[in-house]
C-alpha angles and dihedrals in degrees: 000000000000095000123026090211086073087071123084120278103245093193099050117129088229091067096042101276117149139181099231106174142013138161095235141001100165099149103029132013124258090228090074090070093078101036110136098228126070117267117270134208124227112195117221094002116136137171127210087269100048143280114001109245130183098226143043113302129174128202122264118269114248106203117198092236093050093239117128116235112264130224091269093054121110092213108124147148124229144198129194119214123195109216115236088210113034112215151117110311116223100176146339137220118213100197115199095179112171092000098117107147098016106051123119118266094225140356142199132198130213133186134209138180114220118185093213106041090194094056102103090177089064091065092078095051097037121117107244114207120201112248102165119021118225103293138175119261132210122217123246090010143109103248108201125200127182116225121207103178106126100206131095117258133196099185139030130197121209115205117194122194118248104333142299140101139315120186101201140358114208117191110192123192151109119297116242111189132145111252117225108238102193121087126346116334133177099258090187096055117128091213090056092054103269117145133203095223101188144333140198094245141347103177097147104024135022119254087227089070089067093078102027119132119263132018121309117263099205142339088283088062094061139063111273131170129205119262110284119226117200131351128351134050140240127257145174129205120217122196105211122231086241135000109258149136114282112227100170134019127199120196109184120194095175113159092011097108103149099018109047117127117263094221137016133195121191117198130189125213112234124167091348095305132101114239125185114254098171138358117187147143116255130219124216120258093005138128104226116198121190128189116138090034092065119104116233104241099149129233116356131188100198138024128213114205110202119192122194118249099333141298141109139311120187101200142358120205121184110188115193148119119279115245091239090058090047091055095049093043094049091047088055093046092046091050096053123107114257092254093050092046092052090050092049094046093045088063087068097043124015096215111112092202092052094049092046094051092045092051089053091053093064140151095069112205096209142337092273090057091048092054093043093051091044092058094041091051092047094055091047091064129091133239095272092056092048091050090051089055092048091051091059091069127082116240113267108272095018125107097204111102122200115246090250093054134083110251096192096055095037092055091048093049092051095042092118092054092052091070096046122123117269091245091056092048091050091051090048091052092050093047090048091054092049092047094050093044092053101039105026098235137068124270111266124199133155093251101185109128095358122125121229090249092055092048091048089054092050091048093053092046094051094044089080096056123105114258096250091051093046092049089058092046092050090048090053090052090049089052089055091049092049092051092052092046093049086058089052091048091052089051092052094046096048 
């Protein structure tokens, strides 16, 4: 990395950073140190304590002998900042913007690792390691200091000698968090340790914004390229926090209303080659979520986000299961007795024939092989087996789950319908009765994330289809449900 400022700011308020303690902030509050925007100047604006300043500013020392502390004095003020993203610090910027006659003469920076970041009492007993030795500062300037300490830190302490004001403290580094390995996790999350390694262009918005926590606040809080003229396209490469299988992608173009990309292709790196995971148009100012549209390419370590021809994306989320969890889960599934494996697999698909055949196909090499074999086996079955799988689900809008179904997962998948208005639930019940009376089986839809109103619309639309067409549609929906549930099963077995 040629410039440490290219790395994420671990102390920024936008990622959870906070100035939590100081000995004095008489003129300007310590909280300003970690504000996300650059400091501003307001001419002729004063508070009841003095000139309004956008930064942290302490009062002047008033020594008894009337002599100001010299450069060799140990008199100093201090402020402790809890990092929003604990990690290895590569450099800091002590920004004294607009502090011209009232900036500190020198500063020093210290780091500490506190097991409980909310334990303020631990600040006093913490071991503070020097990160930046006492160094001269310039006023109204971005004072940059390289940090070489190799360990992970959760807190930093800025000492200023003897007093004065600092506009912003930027703490740049590499995130070091422990990734959760059970269930679906955002493998592209900055706070899990993912990194946007490089990009073709980031003229208007940093590539690091792409994987920041939380929703974007404005166009400035996303990744945006300049306008491209001529051939080619823009791209960004994300190193995931852990290699894993992507189950859901979110591409968020919020706030990009006239400058979102027209098309996007997301590729995953597998065995040294880039393979297409998703190719899709994008809409302006929209949170796009993709599940069934994703290609099953197995575990990937990096993602390449290609935008055509240029534009802005606010956030990328890549929900999946870490490869380590896959390995442990599949080992457990492969080691089960045949009866136990059939029981476990039948939670994901209610067809006895499907679960029996899948149990016989063990051992599964990896998660990608499991999903591939699951779908191949499903489409090899006949109508009776499909109908058995359908019958294991509760009717949309109903809480009663058949004995052969999985109540925990069914209730979670229909969570949105549980809060629907009584009128909507009554209409769902009536439409369900009409559907089953006409077609001879219950209405099946992959309900995850769908509102009761959306599902009611789909039910009414499909009610008019011929039985053979609707059987195929219901089987496709069951395949989606099985894929999602296999991901849940892997999470539970890990």
